N, C-alpha and C positions, 0 to 999 in steps of 0.2 A: 757280034756275039763274043768274039775272042777278047775284044777290048773290055767288055763287061766282066768276063772272068778274071782278067788281069786286075781290073779295078777292085773287084770283090776280094780277090786274094790279097791285094795290097792293103785294103781297108781292114781285113781280118788280121793281117800282120801287125798293123799299127795298133789295133785294139789289144792284141796279145802283148805287145811291147808295153803299152800303157798299163795294162793289168799287172804285168810282171814288175814294172817299176813301182807301182802303187803297193804291190804285195811286199816288196823289199822295204819300203818306207814303213809300212805297218809293222813288219817284223822287227825293225829296229826300235819301234816304239817312240820315235822322236815326237815330242810335243804331246804325247798321250798321257792319260792319268793311269794310276796303278790300282791293281786288285791283288788278291792273294789266294794261293792254294795252301790249305792246311792238310798236311799229309801225316797220317798216323798208321800204325801197324799193330798186329797182334801175332806174336809178341812184339813189344816195342824194342827200341835200340837197334833197329835195322838200318842199313845204309840206304840212303835215298838218292837216286839219280833223276834229275828232271831235265828232259831234252838232252840227255847225255852228259849233264854237268852234275857233279857231286854236290849235294846240299847239306850233308850232315846226317846224323842218325835220327830216326823217328822218335817222338813227334817233331816235325819241322815245318816252318812256314816259308813258302817261296813267293817272292814278289814278282809280278809280271805286269807289263804294260797292257792296258785294255785294247790298244791298237796293234799289239803284236800278232804274229801268226797264230791262228786259233787251233792249230793241231799240236798236241803235246804228247810226249812219251814219258811215262813214269815207271821207273824200275825200283823195286824194293827188295833187298837181299839181306840174308843173315845166315851165318854158318849153321849148318845142320838143317836148313830149310830150303825149299825150292824157291828160286828167284821169282818174284811176282812182277809181271809186266802188264801195263794197261795203256791203251791209247785213249786220250781225252780230247774231244773237239769242243772248242769254245774258250772264251776268256771271261773272267769275272768282271763285273761292272766296277766303276770307280768306287774304291773303298769296300767292295764286296769280298767275302771270303768263301771259297768253295772247299768243302771238306772231302778228302779222298782217304778211304780206309782200306788198307791191304791186309788180308788174312793169309798168313804164310802157312804153307803145308810142310811138315817135317819130311826130310829125305830118309827113306828107309835105308839103313846102313847094312850092307851085306859084306861082311868080312870073310876072308878065306877061312875055311875050317882048318885050324891047325892040326897037323899030323903029329901026334906025340912022338917025341924023339927025333923030329925031322931036322932040328937045328935051325929053324927059321923063326925070325921075328918080324914085326910089322911097324910101319909108320902110317898112321891115319891122318891125312892132310886135308884141311879145309881152309876156306878164306872168306872174308867179308869185304866186298861182295864176292859171290861165287863166280865160277867160270874163269878163274885165273889160270895161267899156264904154270905148271909145276916142273921144276928142274931139280932132280935129286942127284947130287954129286956130279952136276953138269950134264946129266942125261934127262931128256924130256920124258915125263911120266904121264902127261895128259892134263886135263883141266880139273880144278877143284870142284867137288870133293874127290879124292883119289887115295888109294891104299898102295903103299910100296912095300914089297917083300925084300928082306935082307937076310944074309946068313949071319948066324950068331958067331961064327968063327972067321968072318971076313975081316977086311981091313977096318979097324975101329975108327970112329969119327966120320960124321956125314954132314954135308952142307945142303940146305934146302933153299932154293930161290923160287919166289913166286912173283909173277909178272902179269899185269893187266893194264891195258891201254887206259891212259888218263890217271894212273896211279903210280906212286913211287914203287920201285922194286923192293920186295921184302926179302930179307936174308937172315938166316940163323944157322948156327952150327951146333950139332949134338955130339958130345963125346961118346966113345965106346960104341957098343952094339946092344940092341935089346936082347933080353934073355930068350930062351926057347919059348915060343908061343906067346911072348909078351908083345903088347901093342903100345907104341908111343904115339900119343895124340898131339898133333901140331895144328894150331889155329892161327892164321895170319890175318890181322886187321889192317887192311891196306889203307894207306894215307893218300888221298887224292892230290894230284898236282893242282895247286891252287889256281883258280881262274878269277878269284875275287880277292879283295883286300879288306882291311879293317881300319876304322877311324876311332880313336879314343879321344874323349873330350873331358877336359878338366877346366873348371871355372873358379874364379875368385871374385865374390864369394861363391860357395857351392850351392847346391839345391836350386840350380837354375834350369830352365827348359832349353834343351838343345834340339834343333829341328834340322834334319837333313833334307835338302832339296825341297823344303816346304811341305814335306809329306810325313816322314817318319820322325817321331819325337820321343825323347827320353829325358830323365832327370839326371843332372850331373852330380858326381862323376859317372861316366857311362861309356859304352863301346858299341859301335855300329859294325856288325859283321856282314859278310857276304855283300860287300859293296863293289859294284862293277868298276873296273879300272877306268880312269879318266877324271875329268873335272867335275867337282860337286860343290854345292853351296851349303855352308854350315852357318846357322843363325842361333845365337844364344841370348835368351831374354830372362829378365827377372824384374818383378815389380819394384819400383823405386830406383831402377838403374837403367842406363842407356843401353840400347841393343848393340850386340856385337855380331858382325857378319864377316865371313872370310871365305875365300875360294880354296878348296882342298883338292890336291892332285893325288889320286889313289893308284897304287901299283899292285898288280896281282901278287898275292903271297906275302905282302908286307903290311905293316901297321903304321898308319900316319897319325901322329899325335896333334891335337889342337888344344891350345891353352887360351882361354878367354879371360881377359882382365876387364871386369865390368866397372864402369864409372857411375858413382852414385849421383842421382839427379837431385839438385838442391831443392828442398821443399819450398813451396810458395805460401802455404797456409798452415795454421796451427789449430789448437783446440783447447777447450777448458774442461777440467774435471771438477765438478761442483758437488760439494758435500755439505751437510749441516747436521747439527746435533740439537734437538732430535731431527730425524729424517722426515721426508715428506713435505718439505717446504716448496712453495711455488717459486719457479725460477723465471725471472724476466731479464732479458738482455736487450738493451737498447729499446726497452718498452715492449718487446715481443715476448710472448709466452713460449717457454721451451720445456715444459714438463715439470716434474717434481724431483727433489734430491733423493738419492744420488743421481747425477745426470752428467753425461759427456756430450758436449756440444762441439762439433767439429766443423771443418771447412770454413774456418774464420780467417779473414785477411789479417795480417799483422796490424796492430794498433790498439788504442784504448777502447774499452767497452764499458758502458754503464750497467752494472749487475745489481739486481735487487732480489732479495729473498723475503718471502712473506709466509707466515704461518699463524693460524688462528690462536689467539691467547698469548702471542708473543709480539714483542716490538719488532717491526720490520727493519731490515738491514740493507744497506746499499753501499756500493763502492765503485771506483773506476779501476778496471783490471786491464793490464797490458798483455796482449797475446803476441808471442814470438813465433815466426815461421818455423815449422818443423818440430815444435815442442808442444808438450801438454802442460798447460798452466793450471796448478792446483788452486782452487778457491774453496775455503772452508770457513764456516761461521758457526759459533755456539750461541744459540738464542738465550736471552734472559727474559724472565717473566715481566710483563708490563705492570708496574706498580699502580695500585688504585689510589689516586691522590684526592684529598679533600681540599677544596678550594678555600683558602684563607683570605677573607676580604681585606683589601688594602684600606687602612684607616683613612677616613675622609674628614678628619677633625683638626682643630687648632686650639690654641690657648688664648685666654682673655685675662689681662691684668687690669683691675679697676681700682682707682684711688679717688679720694674726694677731699675737698677743703670746705668745712671741717670734716674730719674723719668720722666714722661711726654710722655712716648712712647705709640703709638697707639697699642691696643690689638685686634687681630683677632682670633676668635675660629672657626676652620674649615672653614676659609675664610670669616666669618661674623664678622663685626666690633662690639665690645662689650664694648668699653670705653677706658680711658687713665689711665695708671698706676700712682699710685697703685689703684686697683679696685677689688671688690668682685662681682662675677657674679653668681646669683642664677639660679636654674632650668636648669642646664646643663645636657643633656641626658647622662645617664651612658654609660661607655665604654671608649675606647681610643680616645682621642681628640687631634687635632693638634693646637698648639698655635703659633701665629706669632706676633712679636713685631717690630714696625717701629718707628725710631726717626731720624730726619734730622741730618746729620753729623756722624751718627753711622750706623754700619752694621746691617742689619736685623737679628733678633734672632728668631729661630724656633726650636720647640721641641714637644715631645709627652708627654701627661699626662693621667693617668688613673683616671676616675671619677666613684665613686661608689654611689649606691643609699643611700641617706640620709647622705652621708659623704661630708667633705670639702677637696678638693685637693688644693695644693699650687704650684705656679710657682714663683721662685725668679731668675730673669735673670740679668746678668751683660753685658751691651752693649759695643761693641768695637768701638773706635773712628776711623773714616775713615782718611787716609793720604791726604794732600792737592794735588790738581791737578796742572800741569805746567802752565796753563793760569793764574791761581791765583797768582803764584810767579812773573811773568813779570809785572803785573799791579801794584804791591805794590810800586815800586819807583816812577812810574808815579803819582800815587795818592799822594805821599808825595810832589812832585814838585808842583802839582796843588794846594795842600793845602797851601803851602808857598806863591804861587803867589796870592792866594785869600786873604791872610793876608796882603800882601804889598799893594794891590789895595785898600783894605778897609781902610788902614792907610792914603793913599794919598788922598783919597776922604774926609776923615774927616778933614785933614789939610786945605784944600781949604775952 
């Protein structure tokens, strides 16, 4: 039975140790994602402490690991108001924001009722945050807010020291003494002892995206505040440029500058900016349709491209255009109206020169009279033509001649004399007798 108790006690102790170790790892937030607490106050401008660490004045955003301890203490204080304190259990999820709003209550101020002619004056001392220790001329006077009474005839000049754990000591000196029944108001805004550092980021070119630890991002130039001391990864990116990454060591209370010189990535593709006058022409590149002008065609590999523009009522235009990587090539064309042309037939005729021996023969080409030899006949339709020559007393002459377009063909014909007919031979002697009779008759008449 005793062994069982010992074993149970030992097992419980091991479980407690494991739980404690696990709790410590979660509290550190190692490997965890982050969420946020958005802390506001009414009135705003109050000092905010989160788990005992000063985070600035409200409104303020506090980043926490989702795996950190789920118990948090939030304190909000402002001079003249009661300090607001709240315990919150739980953590935001990754990227989640939990809003905490503190409504501050004014502190009722009770000042000593001055006794006329008492020769007393007052210092009303407050601080932000409140609850700080007040030392007046080296003497402890309590915690803020507090009122200190002084004699108007006492040693002139007073020193006020205000101290609060986690904050720098605040000190100020006031010459002279307050007048009788006068109240001097003293407000100390305490500066926390920094537990965080700052990273400033400058990039060339600017307007790049700076990302801290892969979570928080801003546009350069920028500053990252409330950064935990230690090693952090800063990445700076910009379209068209290579990424810049560096490790930044942050020291509490100090600012660490980061300068990122970004290298431009050489472009591998280009584009065309295509316009026409008039607009609205169909755009074809390499035979593919790309819309109507004006048109920008991008993502083109360097090289020559066949560009064609078409528009109804106009003559189509085409050209080979070279695209350069990283550049926009302008392609512009002004269309001209397509003229309406009347087709003029090409003449299909030649010339024919005809002569004959003897000359004076009638010339017929394909049965049509064309003149008397010698003659040159223009506009003879090309091809094989039939030539006929006629002359009285001679036999008809007929032949073929080849006429070619734009050329001159020649015909040189020798005509054959026809033989006399029998009727013509019998009449010859009669004609001779009649002629002689006519001569004799004429002589007889003359003699009478």
